[in-house]
Wavefront OBJ file of the C-alpha trace (Angstrom):
o trace
v -31.066 -0.146 30.398
v -32.998 -3.219 32.814
v -30.153 -5.721 33.223
v -31.868 -8.939 33.960
v -30.831 -11.669 37.024
v -27.408 -13.078 36.771
v -28.912 -16.540 36.631
v -31.106 -17.735 34.109
v -32.550 -21.514 32.574
v -31.033 -23.075 30.213
v -32.712 -25.143 26.912
v -34.598 -27.109 26.687
v -36.264 -26.052 29.798
v -36.982 -22.650 29.841
v -37.547 -22.401 33.668
v -40.900 -24.073 32.257
v -41.358 -27.815 34.038
v -41.792 -30.527 32.117
v -41.902 -33.724 33.608
v -44.048 -36.244 35.522
v -47.318 -34.200 36.214
v -45.806 -31.041 35.101
v -46.447 -29.623 31.511
v -45.497 -26.182 31.541
v -49.204 -24.776 30.617
v -50.939 -23.655 34.328
v -52.319 -27.551 34.818
v -49.870 -28.842 37.373
v -49.950 -28.176 41.066
v -47.599 -25.456 41.697
v -48.651 -22.147 39.641
v -45.877 -20.432 40.336
v -43.192 -22.857 38.664
v -45.476 -24.200 36.613
v -46.589 -21.606 34.730
v -43.100 -20.298 33.584
v -43.517 -16.369 34.405
v -40.540 -14.775 32.945
v -40.393 -12.660 36.765
v -39.649 -16.339 38.134
v -36.764 -16.608 35.888
v -34.325 -16.252 38.505
v -34.405 -19.853 39.735
v -32.519 -22.738 39.837
v -34.050 -25.249 39.293
v -32.778 -28.974 39.913
v -34.283 -31.820 39.068
v -37.421 -30.043 36.935
v -39.255 -30.061 39.927
v -39.642 -27.493 42.798
v -39.773 -28.092 46.497
v -43.533 -29.119 46.767
v -42.906 -31.381 43.866
v -41.938 -34.884 45.429
v -39.325 -34.794 41.848
v -36.846 -32.623 43.135
v -35.640 -29.198 44.775
v -35.300 -25.457 43.268
v -32.201 -23.800 44.191
v -32.731 -20.294 44.819
v -28.936 -18.941 44.111
v -26.994 -15.944 46.360
v -26.430 -12.837 44.410
v -22.906 -11.939 46.642
v -21.469 -8.894 45.915
v -17.421 -8.323 46.856
v -16.455 -5.692 48.954
v -19.494 -4.059 49.963
v -19.220 -1.588 53.035
v -19.757 -3.147 56.375
v -23.557 -1.773 56.396
v -24.559 -3.716 53.624
v -23.237 -7.030 54.452
v -25.711 -5.818 57.996
v -28.319 -5.202 55.446
v -27.832 -8.955 53.688
v -27.937 -10.284 56.593
v -31.063 -8.931 57.925
v -32.640 -9.920 54.509
v -31.289 -13.174 55.434
v -32.919 -14.056 58.283
v -36.464 -14.088 56.177
v -35.141 -16.397 54.038
v -35.825 -20.003 53.561
v -38.196 -19.844 56.740
v -41.466 -18.941 57.659
v -43.181 -16.788 60.804
v -43.724 -13.462 61.671
v -41.629 -11.333 60.472
v -40.817 -9.227 63.701
v -40.179 -12.818 65.666
v -38.373 -13.295 62.906
v -35.970 -10.217 62.843
v -35.842 -10.873 66.691
v -38.358 -7.246 67.357
v -40.770 -7.075 69.417
v -43.991 -7.765 68.323
v -45.005 -4.304 69.910
v -42.481 -2.025 67.716
v -44.898 0.052 65.941
v -44.470 1.047 62.247
v -41.118 -2.140 61.410
v -39.632 -0.268 58.522
v -37.530 -2.097 56.174
v -36.125 0.402 53.597
v -33.156 -0.287 54.723
v -32.676 -4.071 53.685
v -30.844 -4.916 50.587
v -34.123 -5.286 48.514
v -32.390 -4.287 44.999
v -29.251 -7.078 45.469
v -31.110 -10.401 46.243
v -32.602 -12.298 43.564
v -34.639 -13.851 46.196
v -37.691 -15.449 46.987
v -38.584 -14.840 50.384
v -41.316 -17.348 50.919
v -44.546 -18.116 53.752
v -43.556 -14.641 55.965
v -46.521 -12.276 57.577
v -45.919 -8.458 57.966
v -47.795 -6.414 59.898
v -47.571 -2.978 59.590
v -44.786 -2.811 57.983
v -42.970 -0.103 55.271
v -40.807 -0.196 52.288
v -40.235 3.267 50.910
v -38.033 4.262 48.019
v -36.347 0.849 47.158
v -35.786 -0.644 44.022
v -36.780 -4.941 44.725
v -35.151 -7.132 42.985
v -36.984 -10.009 45.397
v -39.888 -12.157 45.193
v -42.412 -12.206 47.891
v -44.611 -16.058 48.233
v -47.220 -17.120 50.103
v -47.094 -14.303 52.366
v -49.584 -12.440 53.938
v -49.108 -8.462 54.027
v -51.788 -6.831 56.990
v -51.856 -2.383 57.460
v -49.000 -1.702 55.101
v -47.408 1.207 53.060
v -45.229 0.339 50.242
v -44.272 4.296 48.522
v -41.486 5.210 45.862
v -41.145 1.118 45.020
v -39.354 0.597 41.734
v -39.074 -3.059 40.577
v -38.657 -4.604 37.311
v -40.331 -8.374 37.308
v -40.404 -9.123 40.965
v -41.756 -7.981 44.108
v -45.947 -9.354 44.127
v -44.624 -13.133 43.064
v -47.793 -15.883 43.854
v -50.046 -17.134 46.667
v -49.419 -13.482 48.735
v -52.456 -11.920 50.624
v -52.754 -7.862 50.924
v -55.359 -6.419 53.299
v -55.116 -3.094 53.979
v -52.254 -2.053 52.516
v -51.572 1.255 50.546
v -49.302 1.310 47.561
v -48.285 5.027 46.791
v -46.336 6.090 44.017
v -44.746 2.804 42.274
v -43.545 2.155 39.442
v -43.827 -1.461 38.339
v -43.182 -3.574 35.302
v -43.390 -7.266 34.061
v -45.849 -7.595 37.014
v -47.611 -10.980 37.702
v -49.892 -11.254 40.694
v -51.182 -15.161 40.595
v -53.302 -16.407 43.352
v -52.885 -13.679 44.984
v -55.696 -11.210 46.879
v -55.692 -7.652 47.509
v -58.522 -6.965 50.196
v -59.025 -3.080 50.883
v -56.174 -1.984 49.123
v -55.222 1.674 48.398
v -53.308 1.869 44.747
v -52.668 5.820 44.231
v -50.167 7.332 41.504
v -49.158 3.702 41.063
v -47.744 2.911 37.260
v -48.220 -1.029 35.740
v -46.428 -1.609 32.401
v -47.117 -5.364 31.197
v -49.651 -6.542 33.826
v -50.155 -10.821 33.964
v -52.870 -11.184 36.442
v -54.135 -15.101 37.054
v -56.387 -16.168 39.481
v -56.050 -12.494 40.980
v -58.565 -11.162 43.358
v -59.265 -7.561 44.475
v -61.875 -7.052 46.482
v -62.738 -3.272 47.882
v -59.574 -1.495 46.517
v -59.384 2.081 46.013
v -57.373 2.919 42.192
v -56.772 6.991 41.837
v -54.546 8.494 39.775
v -53.261 5.398 38.393
v -51.974 4.134 35.091
v -52.051 0.623 34.142
v -50.810 -0.383 30.570
v -50.328 -3.670 28.944
v -53.012 -5.523 30.954
v -53.340 -8.865 30.275
v -54.353 -11.946 32.053
v -53.004 -15.505 31.966
v -55.410 -18.829 32.377
v -54.871 -21.463 34.359
v -56.428 -24.663 33.141
v -56.346 -27.191 36.961
v -58.934 -25.864 38.462
v -57.591 -26.968 41.480
v -56.062 -24.025 41.488
v -58.235 -21.421 41.234
v -59.631 -19.175 43.482
v -62.794 -20.387 45.175
v -63.922 -16.563 45.186
v -63.506 -16.237 41.295
v -64.430 -20.044 39.919
v -68.243 -18.816 39.730
v -67.333 -16.397 38.021
v -65.457 -18.065 35.021
v -62.605 -15.665 34.909
v -59.342 -15.252 35.735
v -59.031 -12.469 37.371
v -62.175 -10.448 39.671
v -62.648 -7.046 40.135
v -65.037 -6.813 42.500
v -66.682 -3.107 44.295
v -63.343 -1.353 43.643
v -63.449 2.403 42.631
v -61.528 3.681 39.630
v -60.431 7.573 40.112
v -59.135 9.378 37.363
v -56.919 7.106 35.874
v -55.918 5.286 32.949
v -55.747 2.212 31.244
v -53.683 1.952 27.872
v -53.384 -1.385 25.202
v -55.056 -3.369 27.719
v -56.998 -6.921 27.173
v -60.314 -7.354 29.263
v -60.887 -10.782 28.620
v -61.424 -13.169 31.465
v -61.166 -10.514 33.283
v -64.892 -10.009 35.331
v -66.235 -6.704 37.075
v -68.397 -6.550 39.814
v -70.405 -3.762 41.381
v -67.136 -1.428 40.258
v -67.169 2.356 40.587
v -65.901 4.590 37.611
v -64.531 8.177 37.451
v -62.490 10.412 35.270
v -61.027 7.340 33.936
v -59.702 6.854 30.225
v -59.553 3.415 28.367
v -57.238 4.402 25.426
v -56.844 1.291 22.724
v -58.147 -1.294 25.375
v -60.077 -4.300 24.065
v -63.339 -5.936 26.101
v -63.978 -8.291 23.914
v -63.971 -11.413 26.462
v -65.082 -9.439 29.659
v -67.698 -10.869 32.105
v -69.610 -9.769 35.156
v -72.651 -7.326 35.926
v -71.336 -4.035 35.621
v -72.732 -2.157 32.634
v -70.165 0.953 32.481
v -67.530 -1.208 30.242
v -69.910 -1.812 27.999
v -70.660 1.414 26.837
v -67.134 2.141 26.032
v -65.781 0.968 22.314
v -63.259 -1.644 22.240
v -59.918 -1.013 20.428
v -56.627 -2.630 19.545
v -53.817 -3.107 22.315
v -51.601 -3.168 19.292
v -52.138 0.648 18.591
v -50.637 1.446 21.618
v -47.504 -0.770 20.977
v -46.817 0.709 17.951
v -47.397 3.852 19.362
v -44.693 3.728 22.129
v -42.027 1.696 19.523
v -42.720 4.750 16.978
v -42.295 7.444 19.723
v -39.192 5.683 21.067
v -37.053 5.035 17.793
v -38.007 8.827 16.886
v -36.543 10.154 20.256
v -33.123 8.293 19.858
v -33.105 7.925 15.946
v -34.873 10.779 14.975
v -37.668 11.382 12.327
v -35.258 11.423 9.653
v -33.324 7.754 10.878
v -34.445 4.914 8.736
v -35.951 2.773 11.342
v -38.326 5.647 11.960
v -39.093 5.833 8.493
v -40.088 1.924 8.044
v -42.008 1.378 11.259
v -44.208 4.655 10.719
v -45.282 3.264 7.985
v -46.112 -0.524 8.605
v -47.510 1.707 11.514
v -50.251 3.715 9.389
v -50.560 0.931 6.937
v -52.139 -1.182 10.049
v -54.020 1.614 11.935
v -55.530 1.735 7.798
v -56.455 -1.720 7.980
v -54.558 -1.642 4.403
v -52.472 -4.928 6.552
v -53.558 -7.051 9.687
v -49.764 -8.534 9.945
v -48.620 -8.135 13.234
v -45.261 -9.240 12.508
v -43.616 -5.269 13.208
v -39.704 -6.833 13.191
v -40.115 -7.848 9.553
v -40.481 -3.716 8.124
v -36.881 -3.048 10.426
v -35.367 -6.103 9.034
v -35.189 -6.299 4.889
v -32.761 -4.979 4.233
v -33.276 -1.102 4.381
v -32.460 -0.061 7.996
v -28.829 -0.089 8.778
v -27.538 -2.118 11.236
v -26.312 0.647 13.689
v -29.898 2.148 14.118
v -31.268 -1.898 14.827
v -28.540 -1.903 17.654
v -29.776 1.533 18.907
v -33.888 0.508 18.624
v -33.428 -3.116 20.259
v -33.897 -1.779 23.787
v -37.137 -0.310 23.015
v -38.576 -2.817 21.044
v -37.764 -4.870 23.789
v -39.241 -2.558 26.408
v -42.079 -1.935 23.708
v -42.356 -5.877 23.672
v -42.697 -6.589 27.812
v -45.230 -3.071 28.848
v -47.452 -3.952 26.038
v -47.003 -6.698 24.827
v -48.578 -7.960 20.950
l 1 2 3 4 5 6 7 8 9 10 11 12 13 14 15 16 17 18 19 20 21 22 23 24 25 26 27 28 29 30 31 32 33 34 35 36 37 38 39 40 41 42 43 44 45 46 47 48 49 50 51 52 53 54 55 56 57 58 59 60 61 62 63 64 65 66 67 68 69 70 71 72 73 74 75 76 77 78 79 80 81 82 83 84 85 86 87 88 89 90 91 92 93 94 95 96 97 98 99 100 101 102 103 104 105 106 107 108 109 110 111 112 113 114 115 116 117 118 119 120 121 122 123 124 125 126 127 128 129 130 131 132 133 134 135 136 137 138 139 140 141 142 143 144 145 146 147 148 149 150 151 152 153 154 155 156 157 158 159 160 161 162 163 164 165 166 167 168 169 170 171 172 173 174 175 176 177 178 179 180 181 182 183 184 185 186 187 188 189 190 191 192 193 194 195 196 197 198 199 200 201 202 203 204 205 206 207 208 209 210 211 212 213 214 215 216 217 218 219 220 221 222 223 224 225 226 227 228 229 230 231 232 233 234 235 236 237 238 239 240 241 242 243 244 245 246 247 248 249 250 251 252 253 254 255 256 257 258 259 260 261 262 263 264 265 266 267 268 269 270 271 272 273 274 275 276 277 278 279 280 281 282 283 284 285 286 287 288 289 290 291 292 293 294 295 296 297 298 299 300 301 302 303 304 305 306 307 308 309 310 311 312 313 314 315 316 317 318 319 320 321 322 323 324 325 326 327 328 329 330 331 332 333 334 335 336 337 338 339 340 341 342 343 344 345 346 347 348 349 350 351 352 353 354 355 356 357 358 359 360 361 362 363 364
């Protein structure tokens, strides 16, 4: 089971900024903190505001692990050179610029709930790692990312990714506000629970991919909108992109713009195209579906696998799912059928993580 980072915001803030000009709704000048994205719940906020706000400062908690072998300590020391600073990655690590491909796979990315901010990565490789670090306002050029897993971290905000290759990535609860992906390739990538906001994909290629639970976030402050996207009136822009042999499942395409994109052998399962914009015609020919069906299907499959079809939880949830699909009910209160007293507590405890994961991957 996924375990959250060692620190979470306390009430009443819940990681959102509410003082001064911050309204917690994307209207202030610091989109990363103001939007209150779940990927940033590891920030230890003092005086409410991050460094860019005069009202206060933001301290990033350190996760120390006692008893690590020396090699792990060295890995931590190396990644620490990228924290609380900015500049070219090779200079920060004391390496020559002509050192070829820089492989950072041995760094302690999993044990660090940290933010790497303002670092320029060029000809860098990350492979076969789990990442709990967030990159903010960084640039990546000619970089390779392979067999990476991340839950609620990694892309963060304000980054530019140019001529990068993403291969066999598994990303859950992904955000990318104010970020640009230019001439990048995504191959054999699985993304669940993707919440772009002022995100640009320009001349990118997606092949053999799987995207589930895509849903845009909206920012009201026009000064935080990318210039390339403002004219479209959308929140996310796919421009001159190719989608080959992939699948979108349970996605909301509202406030997403497609311009001059090509789609081949790609399935759209239970996707809602209402509110989609752009000059492309291909998406207009696809019947609009209900992404909530994808959520119900994932939960039902999870309950069956864990408890079996004869369990009371499965019987109750399958009856509710059938009623919803047959339009006998329009209620999306999926928990009501489970907490009416008919499902025993031991079954409820057993499926709690299933429901949590489904909500994260396919937000209802």
